[in-house]
Backbone as ProteinMPNN parsed JSONL, in Angstrom:
{"seq_chain_A": "MSYITIALAKGRLAYLSMDLLERCGIDCSEARSSTRKLIFDDDKSNTRLILVKPMDVPTYVDHGAADIGIAGSDSIMEYGGSLYEMLDLGFGRCRMAVAGPLDKSDGIIKANMRVATKYPNIAADYFRRRGQTVDIIKLNGSVELGPLVGLSDVIVDLVETGSTLKENGLYVMEEVCPVSARLIVNRASLKTKHRTIMDIVEAAKAAMEKEE", "coords_chain_A": {"N_chain_A": [[140.781, 60.376, 43.714], [139.663, 62.024, 41.042], [137.798, 64.908, 40.236], [134.455, 64.794, 38.387], [133.76, 67.337, 36.333], [130.949, 69.094, 35.533], [129.117, 71.148, 33.515], [126.542, 73.264, 33.848], [123.768, 75.144, 32.433], [123.042, 78.462, 33.226], [119.728, 79.293, 35.041], [116.494, 78.505, 34.528], [116.872, 75.996, 33.387], [119.282, 75.114, 34.735], [117.913, 74.37, 37.196], [116.388, 72.225, 36.27], [118.081, 70.594, 35.632], [119.442, 69.89, 37.954], [117.829, 68.643, 39.145], [117.381, 66.19, 37.826], [120.217, 65.228, 38.145], [120.435, 64.983, 40.884], [118.908, 62.877, 41.406], [120.482, 61.148, 40.568], [122.366, 60.726, 42.405], [123.745, 62.927, 43.191], [124.609, 65.511, 45.009], [123.145, 68.428, 45.131], [122.446, 70.402, 46.61], [123.888, 72.775, 47.546], [124.175, 74.363, 45.355], [121.764, 74.914, 44.64], [120.916, 76.77, 46.702], [122.516, 78.836, 46.748], [123.493, 82.31, 45.581], [125.437, 83.295, 44.382], [127.658, 82.023, 43.992], [129.599, 80.003, 41.761], [130.854, 77.807, 41.131], [130.547, 74.285, 42.482], [131.536, 71.89, 44.841], [130.794, 68.322, 45.524], [131.835, 66.211, 47.429], [131.329, 63.718, 48.366], [130.358, 62.52, 45.96], [132.658, 62.967, 44.164], [131.947, 65.281, 42.34], [132.06, 67.979, 40.441], [130.145, 70.938, 40.192], [129.647, 73.308, 37.672], [128.226, 76.478, 36.852], [127.436, 78.265, 34.237], [126.512, 80.55, 31.357], [124.086, 79.743, 29.195], [124.354, 79.419, 26.527], [127.404, 78.918, 26.523], [127.948, 76.718, 27.426], [128.477, 74.331, 25.611], [130.94, 75.402, 25.057], [132.739, 75.164, 27.103], [133.001, 72.539, 27.475], [133.648, 71.548, 25.166], [136.258, 72.432, 25.22], [137.512, 70.837, 27.366], [137.328, 71.912, 29.92], [134.778, 71.392, 31.214], [133.856, 67.954, 31.599], [131.178, 67.136, 31.343], [128.219, 68.32, 29.92], [125.223, 70.205, 30.458], [122.795, 71.151, 28.04], [120.923, 73.397, 26.255], [119.794, 71.707, 22.927], [119.775, 73.979, 21.211], [122.062, 75.527, 21.843], [124.186, 73.835, 21.463], [123.846, 73.157, 18.63], [124.066, 75.559, 17.649], [126.784, 76.329, 18.42], [128.452, 74.054, 17.271], [131.231, 72.467, 16.687], [133.361, 69.545, 18.211], [131.835, 67.292, 19.904], [130.42, 64.777, 22.079], [127.205, 63.869, 21.961], [125.208, 62.549, 24.195], [122.761, 61.993, 25.822], [119.349, 62.647, 24.933], [117.627, 64.288, 27.185], [115.001, 65.336, 27.228], [113.492, 67.414, 28.618], [113.288, 70.674, 29.016], [111.841, 71.436, 26.687], [111.445, 72.947, 23.619], [110.972, 74.747, 20.43], [112.851, 75.874, 17.436], [112.209, 78.602, 15.448], [111.133, 80.077, 12.7], [109.957, 83.368, 12.416], [107.566, 85.839, 11.804], [105.957, 89.497, 10.93], [102.403, 89.546, 11.317], [101.114, 90.289, 9.141], [102.533, 89.632, 6.756], [102.713, 88.812, 3.607], [103.899, 87.29, 1.951], [105.42, 85.077, 2.96], [108.417, 83.236, 3.567], [109.875, 83.568, 1.473], [111.149, 85.368, -0.004], [113.862, 86.736, -1.854], [117.201, 87.855, -0.595], [116.511, 88.22, 2.141], [116.466, 89.631, 5.236], [117.375, 88.54, 8.198], [117.101, 88.392, 11.658], [118.387, 87.349, 14.725], [119.845, 85.396, 17.476], [121.011, 83.338, 16.657], [123.272, 82.948, 14.421], [124.672, 80.878, 12.992], [122.631, 78.53, 13.086], [120.58, 79.789, 11.722], [121.533, 80.39, 9.255], [122.208, 78.396, 8.35], [119.818, 76.771, 8.181], [118.643, 78.614, 5.753], [120.197, 78.154, 4.158], [119.856, 75.466, 3.208], [117.48, 75.516, 2.379], [118.17, 76.721, 0.093], [118.103, 79.301, -0.142], [119.163, 82.721, -0.291], [120.323, 84.993, 2.123], [120.267, 87.536, 4.408], [121.992, 87.664, 7.438], [121.333, 89.284, 10.708], [122.968, 89.558, 13.624], [121.657, 89.52, 16.909], [121.839, 90.127, 20.352], [119.601, 89.877, 22.001], [115.925, 90.49, 22.637], [114.944, 89.733, 20.055], [112.381, 89.945, 18.713], [112.16, 92.698, 17.929], [113.255, 93.043, 16.054], [111.774, 92.863, 13.167], [109.676, 94.486, 13.724], [110.648, 97.165, 13.822], [111.926, 97.659, 11.522], [114.443, 96.531, 11.135], [114.721, 93.933, 10.335], [113.495, 91.431, 8.206], [112.378, 88.898, 8.968], [112.428, 87.0, 12.063], [114.643, 84.356, 13.282], [114.138, 82.385, 16.222], [113.953, 81.007, 19.681], [110.71, 79.356, 20.685], [108.514, 78.825, 22.895], [105.746, 79.169, 24.209], [104.922, 80.884, 22.612], [103.693, 83.051, 23.203], [104.886, 85.72, 23.846], [105.483, 86.21, 20.87], [103.184, 86.547, 19.901], [102.085, 88.974, 21.265], [103.607, 90.894, 20.254], [102.818, 91.134, 18.083], [103.495, 89.064, 15.868], [104.227, 85.7, 14.384], [104.527, 82.488, 14.016], [106.181, 81.226, 11.461], [107.48, 79.081, 10.041], [108.917, 76.098, 11.098], [112.012, 75.656, 12.478], [113.248, 73.41, 13.89], [112.898, 71.009, 16.735], [113.745, 71.767, 19.683], [115.439, 70.636, 23.08], [117.008, 69.769, 26.259], [120.202, 68.429, 26.209], [122.844, 66.069, 27.246], [126.041, 66.236, 26.992], [129.799, 65.428, 26.179], [133.197, 65.749, 26.695], [135.481, 64.835, 24.343], [137.897, 63.932, 24.912], [137.579, 63.412, 27.81], [135.982, 61.503, 27.956], [137.545, 59.349, 27.182], [139.524, 59.428, 29.002], [138.154, 59.121, 31.56], [136.317, 57.057, 31.315], [134.909, 55.382, 32.647], [133.961, 56.408, 34.691], [132.345, 58.613, 33.839], [130.361, 57.098, 32.285], [128.805, 56.034, 34.139], [127.737, 58.122, 35.146], [125.908, 58.726, 33.017], [124.571, 56.21, 32.452], [123.267, 56.352, 35.009], [121.647, 58.764, 34.844], [120.072, 58.13, 32.697], [118.775, 55.974, 33.629], [117.453, 57.084, 35.611], [115.418, 58.826, 34.05], [114.312, 56.915, 32.608], [112.494, 55.581, 34.872], [111.177, 57.729, 35.475], [109.304, 57.978, 33.459]], "CA_chain_A": [[139.946, 60.468, 42.462], [139.727, 63.255, 40.429], [136.453, 65.377, 39.992], [133.9, 64.985, 37.342], [133.098, 68.397, 36.166], [129.511, 69.198, 35.049], [128.932, 72.518, 33.223], [125.062, 73.497, 34.102], [123.37, 76.336, 31.946], [122.163, 79.094, 34.329], [118.241, 79.643, 34.978], [115.528, 77.391, 34.715], [117.439, 74.678, 32.702], [119.877, 74.813, 35.827], [117.505, 73.505, 38.242], [115.807, 70.942, 35.902], [119.27, 69.529, 35.461], [119.633, 69.54, 39.211], [116.547, 67.794, 39.671], [117.938, 64.646, 37.289], [121.713, 65.077, 38.847], [120.212, 64.45, 42.403], [118.27, 61.466, 41.235], [121.875, 60.311, 40.066], [123.191, 60.525, 43.485], [124.852, 64.22, 42.878], [124.208, 66.561, 45.813], [123.049, 69.683, 44.192], [121.983, 71.401, 47.32], [124.339, 74.203, 47.93], [124.059, 75.051, 44.098], [120.116, 75.5, 44.626], [120.499, 77.643, 47.635], [123.52, 79.919, 46.316], [122.803, 83.237, 44.397], [126.452, 84.299, 43.846], [128.724, 81.269, 43.817], [129.319, 79.674, 40.4], [131.38, 76.671, 41.448], [130.145, 73.547, 43.858], [131.732, 70.376, 44.772], [130.075, 67.144, 46.144], [132.924, 65.432, 48.026], [131.062, 62.411, 48.535], [130.286, 61.912, 44.489], [133.606, 63.683, 43.411], [131.387, 65.99, 41.435], [131.905, 69.599, 40.768], [129.287, 71.746, 39.108], [129.7, 74.728, 37.458], [126.957, 77.552, 36.482], [127.425, 78.988, 32.971], [125.58, 81.109, 30.707], [123.46, 78.762, 28.494], [125.681, 79.609, 25.365], [129.085, 78.726, 26.764], [128.053, 75.611, 28.043], [129.287, 73.492, 24.692], [132.611, 75.878, 24.795], [133.689, 74.484, 28.411], [132.928, 70.946, 27.684], [134.771, 71.239, 23.978], [137.7, 72.961, 25.535], [137.831, 70.37, 28.523], [137.186, 72.926, 31.129], [134.186, 70.62, 31.954], [133.983, 66.886, 31.455], [130.126, 66.915, 31.125], [127.645, 69.711, 29.843], [123.524, 69.821, 30.025], [122.396, 72.284, 27.504], [119.844, 73.11, 25.088], [120.191, 71.611, 21.772], [120.01, 75.063, 20.265], [123.354, 76.002, 22.275], [124.782, 73.061, 21.0], [123.8, 73.152, 17.124], [124.716, 76.772, 17.177], [128.275, 76.128, 18.614], [128.923, 73.015, 16.345], [132.454, 71.783, 17.395], [133.352, 68.106, 18.294], [130.97, 66.938, 21.089], [129.508, 63.676, 22.144], [125.807, 64.22, 22.353], [124.985, 61.381, 24.653], [121.309, 61.805, 25.82], [118.341, 63.931, 24.981], [117.302, 64.581, 28.506], [113.567, 65.416, 27.373], [113.107, 68.434, 29.709], [113.113, 72.224, 28.341], [111.366, 71.692, 25.621], [110.57, 74.296, 22.972], [111.178, 74.774, 19.49], [113.243, 76.934, 16.849], [111.115, 78.782, 14.495], [111.0, 81.547, 11.99], [108.557, 84.229, 12.856], [107.362, 87.491, 11.327], [104.66, 89.94, 11.381], [101.125, 88.994, 11.078], [100.574, 91.041, 7.696], [103.412, 89.462, 6.133], [101.998, 87.72, 2.918], [104.971, 86.891, 0.936], [105.707, 84.196, 3.385], [109.688, 83.3, 3.63], [110.511, 83.113, 0.07], [111.81, 86.728, -0.373], [115.149, 86.846, -1.927], [117.928, 88.601, 0.195], [115.828, 88.414, 2.921], [117.1, 90.045, 6.283], [117.214, 87.693, 9.527], [117.606, 89.044, 12.985], [118.463, 86.172, 15.354], [120.788, 85.113, 18.134], [121.681, 81.853, 16.414], [123.375, 83.315, 13.362], [124.93, 79.642, 12.471], [121.337, 77.627, 12.842], [119.684, 80.594, 10.582], [122.277, 80.338, 8.083], [122.138, 76.917, 7.683], [118.452, 76.463, 7.902], [118.07, 78.966, 4.86], [121.162, 77.588, 2.981], [119.294, 74.276, 2.996], [116.396, 76.09, 1.292], [118.414, 77.289, -1.266], [118.03, 81.032, 0.065], [120.292, 83.938, 0.102], [119.576, 85.699, 3.457], [121.21, 88.642, 5.33], [121.692, 87.611, 8.712], [121.764, 90.249, 11.693], [123.142, 89.111, 15.047], [121.482, 90.252, 18.085], [122.12, 89.626, 21.565], [118.443, 90.138, 22.774], [114.876, 91.229, 22.098], [115.074, 89.587, 18.541], [111.328, 90.202, 18.005], [112.005, 93.943, 17.83], [114.046, 93.227, 14.115], [110.793, 93.257, 12.28], [108.908, 95.748, 14.204], [111.383, 98.479, 13.612], [112.181, 97.642, 10.124], [115.556, 96.09, 11.267], [114.617, 92.877, 9.632], [111.896, 90.702, 7.382], [111.859, 87.749, 9.863], [113.436, 86.461, 13.12], [114.599, 83.234, 13.827], [114.472, 82.315, 17.916], [113.08, 79.639, 20.15], [109.492, 79.682, 20.636], [108.034, 77.885, 23.674], [104.336, 79.196, 24.11], [104.33, 81.604, 21.441], [102.757, 84.178, 23.778], [105.795, 86.687, 23.195], [105.492, 86.628, 19.595], [101.739, 87.35, 19.775], [101.978, 89.955, 22.166], [104.286, 91.674, 19.251], [102.391, 90.794, 16.644], [104.282, 87.937, 15.303], [103.705, 84.483, 14.259], [105.566, 81.159, 13.48], [105.951, 80.899, 9.733], [108.337, 77.756, 9.799], [109.473, 75.203, 12.522], [113.29, 75.035, 11.935], [113.964, 72.177, 14.332], [112.816, 70.701, 18.105], [114.893, 71.785, 20.95], [115.469, 69.804, 24.307], [117.94, 69.728, 26.556], [120.82, 67.259, 26.025], [123.951, 65.63, 27.775], [126.922, 66.437, 25.992], [130.436, 65.141, 26.899], [134.083, 65.961, 26.154], [135.836, 63.518, 23.865], [139.194, 63.278, 25.736], [137.4, 62.962, 28.763], [135.209, 60.063, 27.703], [138.439, 58.171, 27.017], [140.452, 59.319, 30.156], [137.17, 58.953, 32.648], [135.28, 56.833, 30.897], [134.108, 54.473, 33.614], [133.174, 57.318, 35.845], [131.266, 59.61, 32.821], [129.46, 56.16, 31.857], [128.096, 55.891, 35.698], [126.625, 59.369, 35.214], [125.294, 58.612, 31.911], [123.537, 55.237, 32.824], [122.384, 56.526, 36.131], [120.622, 59.524, 33.982], [119.205, 57.23, 31.951], [117.882, 54.859, 34.225], [116.207, 58.038, 36.301], [114.702, 59.257, 32.841], [113.087, 55.717, 32.32], [111.767, 55.832, 36.078], [109.899, 58.96, 35.095], [108.233, 57.634, 32.389]], "C_chain_A": [[139.88, 61.952, 41.831], [138.163, 63.674, 40.191], [136.214, 65.048, 38.668], [133.653, 66.397, 37.213], [131.958, 68.587, 35.148], [129.326, 70.754, 34.881], [127.303, 72.53, 33.058], [124.999, 74.897, 33.086], [122.676, 77.224, 32.953], [120.699, 79.295, 34.065], [117.867, 78.311, 35.064], [116.228, 76.211, 34.238], [118.39, 74.32, 34.144], [119.148, 73.623, 36.78], [116.815, 72.331, 37.924], [116.862, 70.208, 35.877], [119.886, 68.991, 36.878], [118.75, 68.291, 39.41], [117.135, 66.341, 39.176], [119.32, 64.267, 38.17], [121.31, 64.369, 40.181], [119.389, 62.992, 42.308], [119.599, 60.542, 40.87], [122.831, 60.311, 41.424], [124.081, 61.712, 43.889], [124.194, 64.901, 43.934], [124.414, 67.608, 45.176], [122.711, 70.834, 45.463], [122.544, 72.918, 47.368], [124.257, 74.926, 46.455], [122.762, 75.465, 44.009], [120.084, 76.736, 45.586], [121.48, 78.773, 47.318], [123.162, 80.837, 45.365], [124.098, 83.454, 43.729], [127.811, 83.387, 43.422], [128.52, 80.5, 42.324], [130.294, 78.206, 40.059], [130.995, 75.918, 42.848], [130.54, 72.138, 43.959], [131.08, 69.61, 45.761], [131.119, 66.465, 46.311], [132.409, 64.23, 47.782], [130.7, 61.709, 46.667], [131.672, 62.15, 43.481], [132.851, 64.192, 42.286], [131.477, 67.218, 41.61], [131.108, 70.092, 39.569], [129.684, 73.045, 38.851], [128.579, 75.363, 36.735], [127.772, 78.351, 35.356], [126.732, 79.697, 32.105], [125.076, 79.996, 29.438], [124.363, 78.553, 27.21], [126.83, 79.034, 25.324], [129.143, 77.188, 27.185], [128.757, 74.14, 26.917], [131.084, 74.194, 24.723], [133.461, 75.158, 26.091], [133.709, 73.372, 28.023], [133.831, 70.934, 26.312], [136.215, 71.401, 24.354], [138.271, 72.291, 26.722], [137.78, 71.26, 29.9], [135.733, 72.156, 32.22], [134.056, 69.326, 31.453], [132.472, 66.422, 30.657], [129.147, 68.447, 30.876], [126.126, 69.015, 30.101], [123.33, 71.12, 29.525], [121.574, 72.212, 26.758], [120.275, 72.736, 23.825], [120.628, 72.839, 20.835], [121.388, 75.655, 20.429], [124.451, 75.32, 21.452], [125.088, 72.905, 19.407], [124.541, 74.582, 17.021], [126.355, 77.06, 17.666], [129.047, 75.069, 17.73], [130.045, 72.19, 17.147], [132.359, 70.039, 17.521], [133.153, 67.39, 19.776], [130.275, 65.566, 21.057], [128.205, 64.01, 22.793], [125.122, 62.79, 22.904], [123.566, 60.769, 25.064], [120.652, 63.199, 25.524], [117.279, 63.461, 26.436], [115.559, 64.84, 28.497], [112.896, 66.516, 27.81], [113.534, 69.79, 28.71], [113.065, 72.212, 26.948], [110.632, 72.829, 24.972], [110.916, 73.884, 21.302], [111.953, 76.221, 18.568], [112.547, 77.034, 15.736], [111.62, 80.038, 13.802], [109.724, 82.187, 11.983], [108.858, 85.638, 12.048], [105.933, 87.94, 11.393], [103.455, 89.157, 10.556], [100.799, 89.387, 9.606], [101.452, 90.513, 6.613], [102.873, 88.239, 5.046], [102.769, 87.314, 1.943], [105.792, 85.525, 1.672], [107.472, 84.235, 3.546], [110.445, 83.07, 2.603], [111.052, 83.846, -0.44], [113.112, 86.441, -0.647], [115.857, 87.879, -1.142], [117.347, 89.281, 1.376], [116.573, 88.97, 4.591], [116.516, 89.395, 7.711], [117.768, 88.148, 10.807], [117.496, 87.772, 13.725], [119.578, 86.56, 16.189], [121.343, 84.051, 17.675], [121.842, 82.269, 14.813], [123.845, 81.958, 12.523], [123.777, 78.769, 12.239], [120.673, 78.44, 11.995], [120.601, 80.497, 9.423], [122.053, 78.826, 7.251], [121.037, 76.393, 7.439], [118.246, 77.324, 6.44], [118.935, 78.648, 3.829], [120.439, 76.228, 2.238], [118.5, 74.807, 2.149], [116.799, 76.713, 0.361], [118.1, 78.743, -1.302], [119.052, 81.637, 0.501], [119.605, 84.868, 1.031], [120.701, 86.515, 3.887], [120.899, 88.416, 6.957], [122.043, 88.512, 9.671], [121.709, 89.626, 12.725], [122.574, 89.763, 15.961], [121.552, 89.34, 19.279], [120.764, 89.31, 22.434], [117.274, 90.784, 22.134], [114.998, 91.146, 20.283], [113.644, 90.044, 18.177], [111.132, 92.139, 17.673], [112.528, 94.296, 16.37], [112.934, 93.699, 13.64], [109.943, 94.487, 12.692], [109.772, 97.258, 14.144], [112.046, 98.718, 12.134], [113.86, 97.107, 10.065], [115.909, 94.835, 10.388], [113.14, 92.475, 9.104], [111.421, 89.678, 8.401], [112.882, 87.849, 11.1], [113.584, 84.794, 13.039], [115.073, 82.971, 15.465], [113.915, 81.069, 18.35], [112.101, 80.424, 20.432], [109.087, 78.563, 21.95], [106.495, 78.001, 23.481], [103.96, 80.135, 23.006], [103.739, 83.047, 21.766], [103.612, 85.777, 23.603], [105.725, 87.297, 21.767], [103.953, 87.251, 19.466], [101.852, 88.546, 19.973], [102.769, 91.143, 21.274], [103.751, 91.671, 17.848], [102.833, 90.307, 15.507], [103.792, 87.017, 15.223], [104.556, 83.507, 13.84], [105.413, 80.969, 12.207], [106.429, 79.433, 9.558], [108.854, 77.518, 10.987], [110.831, 75.106, 11.881], [113.634, 73.888, 12.54], [113.39, 72.333, 16.038], [113.799, 71.224, 18.933], [114.529, 71.074, 22.561], [116.987, 70.039, 24.75], [118.765, 68.331, 26.658], [122.199, 67.265, 26.791], [125.093, 65.43, 26.883], [128.213, 65.91, 26.939], [131.98, 65.315, 25.893], [134.741, 64.76, 25.672], [137.062, 62.983, 24.574], [138.623, 62.885, 26.946], [136.817, 61.645, 29.052], [136.362, 58.992, 27.523], [139.156, 58.039, 28.52], [139.652, 59.004, 31.47], [136.418, 58.196, 32.365], [134.188, 55.949, 31.389], [133.049, 55.439, 33.956], [131.877, 58.228, 34.979], [130.07, 58.369, 32.658], [128.63, 55.995, 32.713], [127.238, 56.83, 35.278], [125.493, 59.122, 34.326], [124.341, 57.493, 32.128], [122.763, 55.718, 34.032], [121.495, 57.657, 35.593], [119.48, 59.046, 33.302], [118.135, 56.505, 32.6], [116.892, 56.289, 35.319], [115.229, 58.543, 35.38], [113.773, 57.951, 32.825], [112.244, 55.527, 33.48], [110.79, 56.592, 35.954], [109.155, 58.694, 34.344], [107.215, 56.871, 32.627]], "O_chain_A": [[140.148, 62.929, 42.531], [137.345, 62.78, 39.97], [137.099, 64.95, 37.818], [133.203, 66.81, 38.282], [132.108, 68.222, 33.982], [129.36, 71.53, 35.836], [126.804, 71.834, 32.175], [125.984, 75.624, 32.956], [121.711, 76.738, 33.542], [120.371, 79.472, 32.892], [118.482, 77.319, 35.455], [116.031, 75.251, 34.983], [118.189, 73.211, 34.638], [119.534, 72.484, 37.042], [116.553, 71.474, 38.768], [116.672, 69.015, 36.113], [120.6, 67.996, 36.999], [119.089, 67.171, 39.79], [117.339, 65.443, 39.993], [119.454, 63.199, 38.766], [121.814, 63.295, 40.511], [119.377, 62.171, 43.225], [119.584, 59.313, 40.935], [123.984, 59.882, 41.368], [124.98, 61.61, 44.724], [122.973, 64.903, 43.778], [125.495, 67.909, 44.669], [122.739, 72.039, 45.211], [121.886, 73.953, 47.265], [124.281, 76.157, 46.474], [122.546, 76.428, 43.274], [119.315, 77.663, 45.333], [121.078, 79.846, 47.768], [122.577, 80.451, 44.353], [124.048, 83.789, 42.546], [128.757, 83.806, 42.754], [127.404, 80.422, 41.81], [130.39, 77.682, 38.949], [131.026, 76.443, 43.961], [129.992, 71.268, 43.283], [130.785, 70.146, 46.83], [131.537, 65.958, 45.27], [133.0, 63.555, 46.94], [130.846, 60.526, 46.362], [131.782, 61.683, 42.347], [133.027, 63.618, 41.212], [131.113, 67.748, 42.659], [131.271, 69.819, 38.38], [130.03, 73.825, 39.738], [127.977, 74.637, 35.944], [128.736, 79.041, 35.69], [125.704, 79.021, 32.126], [125.988, 79.481, 28.791], [125.002, 77.518, 27.016], [127.33, 78.637, 24.271], [130.191, 76.549, 27.266], [129.372, 73.179, 27.377], [132.122, 73.582, 24.47], [134.605, 74.712, 26.011], [134.83, 72.922, 28.26], [134.836, 70.227, 26.399], [137.152, 70.717, 23.942], [139.279, 72.769, 27.243], [138.441, 70.902, 30.874], [135.614, 72.263, 33.44], [134.193, 69.534, 30.247], [132.43, 65.65, 29.7], [129.342, 69.47, 31.532], [125.834, 67.822, 30.017], [123.562, 72.123, 30.2], [121.234, 71.094, 26.371], [121.226, 73.406, 23.423], [121.509, 72.81, 19.975], [121.94, 76.211, 19.479], [125.377, 75.904, 20.888], [126.191, 72.621, 18.942], [125.555, 74.686, 16.331], [126.993, 78.008, 17.208], [130.242, 75.259, 17.5], [129.793, 71.411, 18.066], [131.452, 69.379, 17.015], [134.036, 67.04, 20.559], [129.605, 65.247, 20.075], [128.109, 64.37, 23.966], [124.572, 62.019, 22.117], [123.178, 59.621, 24.849], [121.064, 64.343, 25.712], [116.461, 62.549, 26.551], [114.876, 64.615, 29.496], [111.73, 66.67, 27.446], [114.131, 69.605, 27.65], [113.856, 72.726, 26.157], [109.671, 73.472, 25.393], [111.104, 72.699, 21.025], [111.715, 77.381, 18.905], [112.215, 76.076, 15.037], [112.392, 80.857, 14.299], [108.652, 81.693, 11.635], [109.893, 86.25, 11.784], [104.965, 87.258, 11.729], [103.519, 88.442, 9.555], [100.13, 88.58, 8.959], [101.177, 90.908, 5.48], [102.651, 87.077, 5.385], [102.184, 86.926, 0.932], [106.693, 84.971, 1.042], [107.906, 85.381, 3.659], [111.524, 82.48, 2.666], [111.65, 83.476, -1.45], [113.705, 85.858, 0.259], [115.19, 88.893, -0.936], [117.51, 90.464, 1.674], [117.478, 88.188, 4.881], [115.431, 89.694, 8.209], [118.99, 88.251, 10.911], [116.547, 87.047, 13.425], [120.24, 87.58, 16.002], [122.328, 83.684, 18.316], [120.936, 82.071, 14.004], [123.421, 81.894, 11.368], [123.814, 78.167, 11.167], [119.951, 77.757, 11.268], [119.94, 80.582, 8.388], [121.843, 78.425, 6.106], [120.989, 75.54, 6.552], [117.524, 76.638, 5.717], [118.577, 78.805, 2.662], [120.454, 75.997, 1.029], [118.785, 74.586, 0.972], [115.999, 77.332, -0.341], [117.863, 79.335, -2.355], [119.769, 81.293, 1.44], [118.532, 85.422, 0.794], [121.884, 86.209, 3.742], [119.92, 88.828, 7.58], [123.257, 88.714, 9.643], [120.66, 89.063, 13.035], [122.987, 90.922, 15.965], [121.379, 88.121, 19.264], [120.819, 88.589, 23.431], [117.457, 91.555, 21.191], [115.099, 92.075, 19.481], [113.671, 90.663, 17.114], [110.099, 92.669, 17.264], [112.364, 95.323, 15.711], [112.847, 94.925, 13.581], [109.622, 95.363, 11.889], [109.265, 98.324, 14.494], [112.56, 99.763, 11.736], [114.487, 97.274, 9.02], [116.997, 94.648, 9.842], [112.044, 92.948, 9.407], [110.226, 89.58, 8.68], [113.882, 88.566, 11.144], [112.619, 84.091, 12.739], [116.184, 83.304, 15.879], [113.476, 80.204, 17.592], [112.145, 81.653, 20.504], [109.472, 77.403, 21.8], [105.905, 77.186, 22.772], [102.823, 80.165, 22.536], [103.409, 83.925, 20.968], [103.014, 86.804, 23.282], [105.856, 88.489, 21.487], [103.709, 88.344, 18.955], [101.758, 89.332, 19.03], [102.547, 92.31, 21.598], [104.215, 92.124, 16.801], [102.702, 90.811, 14.392], [102.742, 86.951, 15.862], [105.487, 83.925, 13.151], [104.346, 80.477, 11.839], [105.721, 78.649, 8.926], [109.201, 78.363, 11.812], [110.904, 74.525, 10.799], [114.362, 73.158, 11.868], [113.394, 73.426, 16.604], [114.933, 70.892, 18.59], [113.393, 71.073, 23.034], [117.921, 70.366, 24.018], [118.24, 67.296, 27.07], [122.724, 68.36, 26.994], [125.096, 64.504, 26.072], [128.057, 65.858, 28.159], [131.995, 65.092, 24.682], [134.689, 63.726, 26.337], [137.232, 61.784, 24.796], [139.141, 61.847, 27.356], [137.027, 60.896, 30.006], [136.093, 57.808, 27.72], [139.343, 56.979, 29.116], [140.301, 58.648, 32.454], [135.419, 58.304, 33.077], [133.066, 55.744, 30.925], [131.842, 55.44, 33.717], [130.747, 58.433, 35.421], [128.904, 58.681, 32.898], [127.498, 55.767, 32.286], [126.068, 56.537, 35.027], [124.322, 59.247, 34.688], [123.164, 57.82, 31.983], [121.559, 55.463, 34.044], [120.334, 57.477, 35.961], [118.308, 59.421, 33.318], [116.953, 56.418, 32.265], [115.698, 56.167, 35.591], [114.111, 58.733, 35.859], [112.563, 58.043, 33.031], [111.082, 55.27, 33.166], [109.635, 56.285, 36.251], [108.055, 59.229, 34.481], [106.399, 56.635, 31.736]]}, "name": "protein", "num_of_chains": 1, "seq": "MSYITIALAKGRLAYLSMDLLERCGIDCSEARSSTRKLIFDDDKSNTRLILVKPMDVPTYVDHGAADIGIAGSDSIMEYGGSLYEMLDLGFGRCRMAVAGPLDKSDGIIKANMRVATKYPNIAADYFRRRGQTVDIIKLNGSVELGPLVGLSDVIVDLVETGSTLKENGLYVMEEVCPVSARLIVNRASLKTKHRTIMDIVEAAKAAMEKEE"}
């Protein structure tokens, strides 16, 4: 029997994902204990786990390097692509938001506004739907710096508690969308490995319902 490969986002989301997978009968103990390995096989469940950067999970799934992926909906929306989103797993909840300086009095209605973000596609789509023309500035980290050093007027980023924004004199101006972990599946894999994949999906759904 061939392996089902599951791509997990490195970091806190990986451990929350492993909690769920273990309730589905998949042994994640080696993945939990290792600090350097990136690929882990569970021969008993014929499952392979791979650990990748959060933003790369949709890429691995879309191109068939993984059959299943667990990633934040922010990564999935930013990627786009032809993925089946099977389940909202309910953990890793936060929100995508527009944030700016506390002394900003003109809100986010300014024309040709500069927006710093790690999520250029999400940001561009949000302001497009608002009918606003903005200048998107792609950053790979510390987007809060953008308004503080004059690089941008506002930022679009994930917000969990808001403490980082507050510490940097920024506040949430508008919510773009809620974000949570989702289970996604490669389209071809869903056809060729349908029963095995659906067994995992149904087990995950049952484990989630049991937790409620």
